[in-house]
C-alpha positions as CSV (number, residue, x, y, z in Angstrom):
1,M,-31.6,143.5,32.1
2,T,-35.2,143.6,30.3
3,D,-37.8,145.8,28.8
4,R,-40.0,144.7,31.5
5,L,-41.3,146.7,34.7
6,M,-41.3,143.6,37.5
7,L,-39.3,140.7,37.7
8,R,-40.4,137.7,40.0
9,V,-38.5,136.9,43.0
10,I,-36.6,134.0,41.0
11,E,-36.0,136.3,38.0
12,A,-34.1,139.5,40.4
13,A,-32.5,137.0,42.7
14,E,-30.9,135.9,38.4
15,A,-30.0,139.1,38.1
16,L,-28.1,140.1,41.6
17,G,-27.0,136.9,41.7
18,V,-28.0,135.7,44.8
19,S,-30.2,133.1,45.8
20,R,-34.1,132.5,45.7
21,A,-34.1,132.4,49.4
22,K,-31.5,135.3,49.5
23,A,-33.5,137.1,47.4
24,Y,-36.0,136.8,49.6
25,E,-34.9,137.8,52.6
26,L,-33.7,140.6,51.8
27,I,-37.8,141.7,50.5
28,A,-38.5,140.3,53.9
29,A,-36.2,142.4,55.3
30,G,-37.2,145.2,53.6
31,E,-34.5,146.2,51.8
32,I,-35.8,145.6,48.1
33,P,-39.1,147.0,47.7
34,S,-41.5,144.6,46.1
35,V,-45.0,144.4,44.8
36,R,-47.7,141.6,45.7
37,I,-50.0,141.1,43.1
38,G,-52.8,138.4,44.1
39,G,-50.6,135.9,45.4
40,C,-47.7,136.1,43.7
41,V,-45.1,138.6,43.9
42,R,-42.6,141.2,41.9
43,V,-39.5,143.4,42.0
44,P,-39.8,146.8,40.4
45,V,-37.6,147.1,38.1
46,A,-36.4,150.4,38.8
47,A,-36.7,149.1,42.8
48,L,-33.8,147.5,42.2
49,K,-31.6,149.2,40.2
50,D,-31.8,151.8,43.4
51,W,-31.2,148.9,45.8
52,I,-28.6,148.2,43.4
53,A,-27.1,152.2,43.7
54,R,-27.6,152.1,47.0
55,Q,-25.7,149.7,47.7
56,L,-22.5,151.5,46.3
57,E,-23.1,154.7,47.5
58,T,-22.5,152.9,50.8
59,K,-19.3,151.5,50.2
């Protein structure tokens, strides 16, 4: 993915191969953890990887 610790929502969406709207929907539902920094929403890379691993476990 990247060496950065956090991604913008659009970057997280691109990494997942989903739309920006879908990424925001997953964040709003609490499925993907996010952090607010001022007015910005960021997705921790580690949390994104954990979410992907959980999705694979439920299959």
